[in-house]
C-alpha positions, -999 to +999 in steps of 0.1 A: -430+533-746-436+515-717-465+496-712-479+495-672-496+462-656-530+482-656-525+486-690-522+452-699-549+435-670-574+456-692-562+453-728-565+412-714-604+415-699-612+431-735-586+404-756-608+375-735-640+394-740-636+394-781-624+360-775-659+342-767-639+323-744-665+320-725-645+335-697-656+362-673-633+382-651-634+407-628-602+426-607-599+412-575-580+438-551-561+414-524-550+432-487-570+457-472-577+488-490-587+515-465-621+533-471-628+579-477-643+573-441-610+560-428-620+521-425-604+493-435-622+466-459-605+432-458-602+421-497-588+387-514-558+377-496-526+386-497-512+371-530-547+366-546-543+373-587-550+405-599-581+389-621-605+367-613-636+352-628-657+323-642-653+300-672-697+295-688-713+268-685-685+247-664-686+271-637-651+271-629-631+300-615-608+315-632-574+328-618-551+352-637-517+370-624-503+399-648-475+406-641-448+434-660-419+426-686-399+425-650-422+423-623-413+391-597-438+367-586-439+370-545-442+337-526-477+352-524-489+348-552-469+313-566-487+296-533-523+310-546-513+298-583-506+263-564-533+260-542-558+272-564-547+246-592-548+223-569-586+231-561-593+231-601-588+264-612-571+275-640-549+297-628-519+314-643-495+338-645-494+361-676-467+380-684-462+413-702-437+409-732-418+444-730-408+440-774-444+435-783-474+457-786-499+461-762-524+443-785-499+413-791-496+407-752-532+407-750-539+388-779-507+361-769-522+360-731-559+356-745-550+323-761-532+310-737-562+313-707-580+294-735-557+270-742-559+267-703-593+262-705-593+239-734-570+212-720-592+211-686-625+211-708-602+181-728-590+168-691-629+167-684-645+147-714-625+120-711-630+111-676 
């Protein structure tokens, strides 16, 4: 069975909440979206990460690009991640491993987020 990026993204949000990392996430649509009334809503810039959120209690921004096993990261996505990192965000690309289950992927990705947040906390504590 093929696991979709959407399924991985949803499972990741659940895993991060269950891990009690102090990270709150929500979906972040990018580009423009047409409404039912035919008007357009401008969302995050093209290339923005799939999931965004905040680390509590520090208030640091989190940007997570969720990728399928074979989906390539676009140049706009790379630029977004690099820019967010330069601004002090925890910004990561998390890739699905097709050889693992959805639960294993979500748990491993949540652990990657935990390590990144912990690293940032240690960096700031040392300053």
